[in-house]
C-alpha positions in Angstrom: 76.0 -233.2 31.4 72.8 -231.6 30.1 70.0 -233.7 30.0 68.9 -234.6 26.5 65.3 -234.8 27.4 65.2 -231.0 27.9 65.4 -230.3 24.5 62.5 -232.8 23.6 60.2 -231.5 26.3 60.6 -228.0 25.2 59.8 -229.0 22.0 56.6 -230.7 23.1 55.5 -228.0 25.3 55.5 -225.5 22.6 52.4 -224.5 20.5 52.1 -226.1 17.1 50.4 -224.5 14.3 48.9 -226.7 11.8 49.5 -226.0 7.8 47.0 -224.3 6.2 44.5 -226.2 3.8 44.8 -225.5 0.0 42.7 -222.6 -1.0 39.1 -223.3 -1.5 38.9 -226.5 0.9 36.4 -225.0 3.3 33.7 -224.2 0.4 34.3 -227.7 -0.9 33.6 -229.0 2.5 30.3 -226.8 2.8 29.1 -227.8 -0.5 29.2 -231.5 0.0 27.5 -231.1 3.4 24.6 -229.5 1.5 24.4 -232.0 -1.2 24.4 -234.8 1.5 21.6 -233.0 3.5 19.6 -232.5 0.4 19.9 -236.1 -0.4 18.6 -237.0 3.1 15.7 -234.7 2.6 14.9 -236.3 -0.9 15.2 -239.9 0.7 13.1 -239.1 3.6 10.4 -237.3 1.4 10.6 -240.1 -1.1 9.8 -242.7 1.6 6.7 -240.5 2.8 5.6 -240.4 -0.7 5.6 -244.3 -0.8 3.9 -244.7 2.1 1.2 -242.2 1.2 0.9 -243.9 -2.2 0.2 -247.2 -0.6 -2.1 -245.6 1.7 -4.2 -244.5 -1.2 -3.6 -247.6 -3.3 -4.8 -249.8 -0.7 -8.5 -249.6 -1.0 -8.2 -250.0 -5.0 -5.5 -253.2 -4.9 -4.1 -252.7 -8.2 -1.1 -253.8 -10.4 2.4 -253.8 -9.3 4.7 -251.9 -11.9 6.5 -255.0 -12.7 4.3 -255.9 -16.0 3.0 -252.6 -16.5 5.1 -249.7 -15.3 2.4 -247.4 -16.4 -0.9 -247.8 -14.4 -3.0 -245.8 -16.8 -1.7 -247.5 -20.0 -3.4 -250.0 -21.9 -3.2 -253.5 -20.4 -0.5 -255.4 -21.8 -1.2 -258.0 -24.5 0.2 -261.6 -24.9 3.7 -261.5 -26.5 4.0 -265.1 -27.7 1.7 -265.1 -30.8 1.3 -263.2 -34.2 -2.2 -263.6 -35.2 -5.5 -262.9 -33.8 -7.4 -265.7 -35.4 -9.1 -268.1 -33.3 -6.9 -271.0 -33.9 -3.8 -269.2 -32.9 -1.5 -270.0 -29.8 -1.4 -267.3 -27.2 0.6 -267.0 -24.1 -1.1 -268.4 -21.0 0.5 -265.7 -18.7 0.7 -262.6 -21.3 4.0 -261.0 -20.6 4.8 -262.1 -17.1 8.4 -262.5 -17.2 10.6 -265.2 -15.3 12.0 -262.0 -13.2 8.6 -261.4 -12.3 8.0 -264.8 -11.1 10.0 -264.3 -8.1 8.0 -261.4 -7.0 6.3 -261.4 -3.4 2.5 -260.2 -3.5 1.9 -256.9 -1.8 -1.1 -257.2 1.1 -2.8 -254.8 2.4 -6.2 -254.4 4.5 -9.4 -255.4 2.4 -10.9 -252.6 0.7 -14.3 -251.5 2.0 -17.5 -252.4 0.3 -16.0 -255.5 -1.3 -18.5 -257.5 -3.5 -17.2 -261.0 -4.3 -18.3 -262.4 -7.4 -16.0 -265.6 -7.7 -13.9 -267.7 -5.4 -11.1 -270.3 -5.7 -9.1 -272.4 -3.2 -6.0 -274.3 -3.9 -6.0 -275.9 -0.5 -8.0 -276.3 2.6 -6.7 -273.2 4.1 -5.6 -270.7 1.0 -7.9 -269.3 -1.3 -8.9 -265.9 -3.4 -11.9 -264.1 -4.2 -12.2 -261.3 -6.9 -15.2 -258.5 -7.2 -15.9 -254.6 -6.9 -15.0 -252.7 -3.9 -15.4 -249.1 -2.8 -17.5 -246.8 -4.9 -17.0 -246.2 -8.6 -15.1 -242.7 -9.2 -13.7 -243.1 -5.5 -11.2 -245.9 -5.9 -7.3 -245.4 -6.8 -7.7 -245.9 -10.3 -10.6 -245.7 -12.9 -11.3 -249.2 -12.0 -12.7 -250.9 -8.6 -11.9 -254.5 -9.4 -10.0 -255.9 -6.0 -8.7 -259.2 -5.1 -8.5 -260.6 -1.5 -6.8 -263.6 0.0 -6.9 -265.9 2.9 -4.5 -268.3 4.3 -6.6 -269.6 7.2 -9.8 -270.9 5.5 -11.5 -267.6 5.8 -10.7 -266.5 9.5 -9.0 -263.5 8.0 -8.5 -261.8 4.5 -6.2 -259.3 3.1 -6.0 -257.4 -0.1 -3.9 -258.4 -2.7 -3.2 -256.6 -6.3 -6.0 -257.1 -9.1 -5.8 -256.7 -12.7 -6.3 -253.2 -14.3 -9.7 -254.1 -15.6 -13.5 -253.0 -15.0 -16.5 -255.4 -13.9 -18.1 -257.3 -17.1 -19.4 -254.7 -19.6 -19.7 -256.7 -23.0 -16.5 -257.7 -24.4 -14.4 -256.2 -21.3 -14.0 -256.7 -17.7 -13.3 -259.3 -15.3 -15.7 -261.4 -12.8 -14.3 -264.6 -12.0 -10.9 -266.2 -10.8 -9.0 -269.6 -10.6 -5.8 -270.3 -9.3 -3.9 -273.8 -9.7 -1.2 -273.1 -6.9 0.4 -270.6 -4.9 1.7 -268.9 -7.9 -0.4 -269.5 -11.1 -3.6 -267.9 -11.5 -6.3 -266.5 -13.9 -8.9 -263.8 -13.7 -11.5 -263.9 -16.7 -15.0 -263.5 -17.9 -14.9 -262.0 -20.6 -11.5 -261.1 -20.8 -8.4 -262.8 -19.5 -5.4 -262.1 -17.3 -2.7 -264.2 -15.7 -0.5 -264.1 -12.8 2.8 -266.5 -12.3 3.5 -264.2 -9.0 0.5 -265.3 -6.7 -1.1 -262.3 -7.7 1.4 -260.1 -7.0 1.6 -259.0 -10.7 -1.2 -259.5 -13.7 -0.9 -259.5 -17.5 -3.5 -259.5 -19.8 -3.6 -262.5 -22.5 -4.9 -261.6 -25.8 -7.8 -263.6 -26.9 -8.4 -262.1 -30.3 -11.6 -260.9 -29.6 -13.3 -264.0 -28.1 -14.7 -263.9 -24.6 -13.7 -266.6 -22.0 -16.9 -268.0 -20.4 -15.4 -270.9 -18.6 -12.1 -271.6 -17.1 -10.5 -274.6 -14.7 -7.1 -275.9 -13.8 -5.5 -279.0 -12.9 -2.3 -280.6 -12.7 0.1 -278.6 -14.8 -2.4 -277.1 -17.3 -5.2 -274.5 -17.5 -8.3 -275.2 -19.8 -10.9 -272.4 -20.9 -13.8 -271.9 -23.3 -13.4 -269.0 -25.6 -16.6 -267.8 -27.3 -18.1 -265.4 -29.7 -20.7 -263.7 -27.9 -23.0 -260.4 -28.5 -24.3 -260.0 -24.9 -23.7 -256.6 -23.3 -23.2 -255.1 -20.1 -22.9 -257.6 -17.3 -24.3 -260.5 -19.6 -20.9 -260.8 -21.2 -21.8 -264.6 -21.9 -25.1 -264.3 -23.3 -25.6 -264.4 -27.1 -22.8 -266.7 -27.5 -22.6 -268.6 -31.1 -19.5 -270.6 -31.3 -17.6 -272.2 -28.3 -13.9 -273.4 -28.6 -12.0 -275.4 -25.9 -8.4 -273.9 -25.6 -5.6 -275.0 -23.3 -2.2 -274.0 -22.2 0.6 -274.8 -19.8 0.2 -272.9 -16.4 3.9 -272.3 -16.5 3.4 -269.9 -19.5 2.7 -272.0 -22.5 0.9 -270.9 -25.5 -2.7 -271.1 -25.6 -4.1 -273.3 -28.4 -7.5 -275.4 -29.3 -7.5 -278.6 -27.7 -8.6 -280.5 -30.8 -11.0 -280.1 -33.9 -13.9 -281.9 -31.8 -14.3 -279.2 -29.4 -13.4 -276.4 -32.0 -16.3 -274.2 -33.1 -19.2 -275.6 -31.0 -22.5 -274.0 -31.4 -26.5 -275.0 -31.1 -27.4 -273.2 -34.2 -29.7 -270.1 -33.5 -30.2 -271.0 -30.0 -27.9 -269.2 -27.6 -27.1 -271.8 -25.1 -24.1 -272.0 -22.4 -21.0 -274.5 -22.3 -19.9 -275.8 -19.1 -16.1 -277.1 -18.1 -15.5 -279.6 -15.4 -12.3 -281.2 -14.6 -10.8 -284.0 -12.5 -7.3 -285.1 -11.7 -7.0 -287.1 -14.9 -10.0 -286.4 -17.4 -12.0 -283.3 -18.4 -15.4 -282.9 -19.3 -17.2 -280.2 -21.6 -20.9 -279.7 -21.7 -21.5 -278.0 -25.2 -24.6 -275.9 -25.9 -26.1 -278.6 -27.9 -26.1 -280.9 -25.1 -23.1 -283.1 -26.5 -20.7 -284.2 -23.8 -17.0 -284.5 -24.6 -14.2 -285.8 -22.4 -10.5 -286.1 -22.7 -7.0 -286.2 -21.1 -6.0 -283.3 -18.8 -2.3 -283.6 -19.3 -2.4 -282.3 -22.8 -1.3 -285.5 -24.6 -4.5 -285.6 -26.7 -7.5 -284.2 -28.1 -11.0 -284.6 -26.5 -13.8 -286.7 -28.2 -17.6 -286.9 -27.8 -19.0 -289.5 -25.2 -22.5 -288.8 -25.4 -25.3 -286.4 -25.9 -27.9 -284.9 -22.9 -29.7 -282.6 -25.7 -33.4 -284.6 -25.5 -33.5 -285.0 -22.0 -31.5 -282.3 -20.3 -31.4 -279.1 -22.5 -28.4 -277.0 -21.4 -29.9 -273.5 -21.3 -28.7 -270.1 -21.8 -26.0 -268.9 -19.4 -26.2 -267.1 -16.3 -24.1 -263.9 -15.1 -21.2 -266.3 -14.3 -21.4 -267.9 -17.7 -22.7 -271.0 -16.1 -25.9 -272.5 -17.9 -29.5 -272.2 -16.3 -30.5 -276.0 -17.2 -28.1 -278.8 -17.2 -25.5 -278.6 -14.3 -22.5 -280.8 -14.2 -20.3 -282.0 -11.5 -17.6 -284.6 -11.0 -16.8 -286.9 -8.3 -13.6 -288.6 -9.8 -12.5 -289.2 -13.5 -15.4 -291.6 -14.2 -18.0 -291.1 -11.8 -20.4 -287.7 -12.6 -23.2 -286.1 -11.4 -25.7 -284.1 -13.4 -28.6 -282.0 -12.4 -31.6 -281.4 -15.0 -33.7 -278.2 -14.0 -36.8 -277.2 -15.4 -37.9 -273.4 -15.8 -38.8 -272.2 -12.5 -42.4 -271.1 -11.6 -44.0 -269.8 -8.4 -47.3 -268.2 -7.4 -45.2 -265.0 -6.8 -41.9 -263.7 -7.6 -40.8 -264.6 -3.8 -42.0 -268.2 -4.3 -40.2 -270.1 -6.6 -40.1 -273.9 -7.4 -38.2 -276.0 -9.8 -38.2 -279.9 -11.1 -34.5 -281.1 -10.2 -33.6 -284.4 -11.2 -30.2 -285.6 -10.3 -28.4 -288.3 -12.4 -25.2 -290.3 -11.8 -22.8 -291.8 -14.5 -20.2 -294.3 -13.3 -18.4 -294.6 -16.9 -17.5 -291.2 -17.6 -21.0 -290.0 -18.9 -21.9 -292.9 -21.6 -24.9 -293.6 -19.8 -27.0 -292.0 -17.2 -29.2 -293.4 -14.4 -31.4 -291.2 -12.1 -30.1 -290.7 -8.8 -32.8 -288.6 -7.1 -35.2 -285.8 -7.1 -34.2 -282.7 -5.6 -36.5 -280.6 -3.5 -38.8 -278.5 -5.5 -38.4 -275.2 -3.4 -36.1 -272.8 -5.0 -34.2 -272.4 -8.4 -31.0 -274.2 -8.8 -28.0 -271.8 -9.5 -24.8 -274.4 -8.8 -24.2 -278.1 -8.3 -21.2 -279.7 -6.6 -20.2 -283.4 -5.8 -17.5 -284.2 -2.9 -14.9 -286.8 -3.3 -17.1 -288.8 -0.9 -20.1 -288.7 -3.3 -22.1 -286.4 -1.5 -24.2 -283.6 -3.8 -24.7 -280.1 -2.7 -27.1 -277.7 -4.6 -27.2 -274.2 -4.3 -30.5 -272.4 -4.8 -32.0 -269.1 -4.4 -33.7 -270.3 -1.1 -30.3 -271.9 0.3 -28.3 -275.0 0.2 -29.6 -278.6 -0.2 -27.7 -281.7 0.6 -27.8 -285.1 -0.5 -25.4 -287.6 1.7 -23.5 -290.2 0.2 -25.9 -293.4 -0.2 -28.9 -291.6 0.8 -32.1 -290.6 -1.2 -33.7 -288.1 1.0 -32.4 -284.5 0.8 -31.3 -282.4 3.7 -31.6 -278.6 4.1 -28.3 -277.5 5.1 -28.0 -275.3 8.2 -27.2 -271.6 7.4 -25.9 -269.9 10.6 -27.3 -266.5 10.8 -30.0 -267.4 8.1 -29.8 -267.6 4.2 -28.4 -264.4 2.5 -30.8 -262.7 0.2 -31.8 -264.5 -3.2 -29.7 -267.5 -1.8 -26.6 -268.8 -3.3 -25.1 -268.6 -6.8 -22.1 -271.0 -6.4 -21.0 -273.9 -4.6 -18.0 -276.1 -4.4 -16.6 -279.1 -2.5 -13.0 -278.9 -1.8 -12.8 -282.2 0.2 -15.1 -284.6 1.7 -15.8 -282.0 4.6 -14.8 -278.8 3.4 -16.6 -276.5 0.8 -17.1 -273.0 -0.3 -20.2 -271.0 -1.4 -21.0 -267.5 -2.9 -24.1 -265.4 -2.0 -26.0 -264.5 -5.0 -26.0 -260.8 -4.1 -22.5 -259.7 -4.0 -23.2 -256.9 -1.7 -23.4 -259.5 1.3 -19.7 -259.2 1.3 -19.2 -262.9 2.4 -17.8 -266.2 1.6 -19.5 -269.2 3.1 -17.7 -272.3 4.4 -18.6 -275.8 5.5 -16.5 -278.3 7.2 -18.8 -280.8 8.1 -19.5 -282.1 4.5 -22.1 -279.5 3.6 -24.5 -279.8 6.6 -23.7 -276.5 8.3 -22.3 -273.4 6.8 -20.9 -270.4 8.2 -20.1 -266.7 6.5 -16.7 -265.4 6.6 -17.0 -261.3 6.1 -14.4 -259.9 4.2 -14.2 -256.7 5.9 -16.4 -254.9 8.4 -18.2 -252.8 6.1 
């Protein structure tokens, strides 16, 4: 019998000719292959473009396109208002949407030639500075305003996005910065910008033409002094005739005056400044006429006048950062206050300045005051701060003076590497032991830290320039 497998073996050993594809199949395959190749090239080129753009943008840390997709467009105004009158409410965070609140801040190297004009800390480790960087005309955009952040108490700094605005120039620009927490922050002086993304995106808040001369944060709210001013150039807080205390919820609420008592404050023809100080439960506003106002910081009620310092402690006109030149107010807690009453500076030459500095304290929220000490005459006072432990630090054009708790004798703080030129313009204590200070000359490119209650200070350089 024949083997039935022979036919199968013979069939398997034969050459099999495949059926031809439909007409045009090979042309279709070629066209699709070319399209895939072009798409791959486009993606590669696009990725390279992003890298190049990031490299160009890094020196000028600017807005991410979440709030303002066109970096050359005008700043985005607040959307939660319908009028520009001073009594109208305005959005605390401009047009920052809830979608933007989850954005992660872009970080990059700190731009060169950084000149910080303001510093803010939300913990012992995390803080931000704002200032001008690089050289005008050579920044990534028309603005050189930049922001840097530290998460290790000044050991290292990184660049983060900055608002699209220039330096102070009359009614426009920015010079100061404050953060409430890791997400909510504000840049001001004289314009007002807000972020709800830790600085990842910024949006302008419409102030109706008023200038923001002071701003502080506490709890879940932000407070600011909006003023009608005529100062030009960097003197944005000069020539102010009317001041109003505004407040808003930090979560993006509407800006509104705190109350009638702190609305339209003035000192007649004199162009004095106003100062704002907040504690955990109460806030204080030193008005241009020397009146002291106080109220709750939770938004539960208006502020009321508690005393007047006009006769013994004139407030004085504003410095470049909006702070007064005469009376300097600080707070230890909700009821214990510190006040420095300083006279006009004098000296035998421009390089040798002296000034009377009387330090007063109040343990009843400013209702009454007692002289605490007399600070050293050498140097002109620019800033005052009190730690929770009730020690007092004074920043002058010569350095930093310290009055430890319970003592009556002042000490000259140790400045490692020597005092910067023209001393310090700002000083603050974040805890009993830790504090920060800024040189009067921003070109130093440094932020100074103390970790021993103000006895010694060390400079932290923002970059290697």
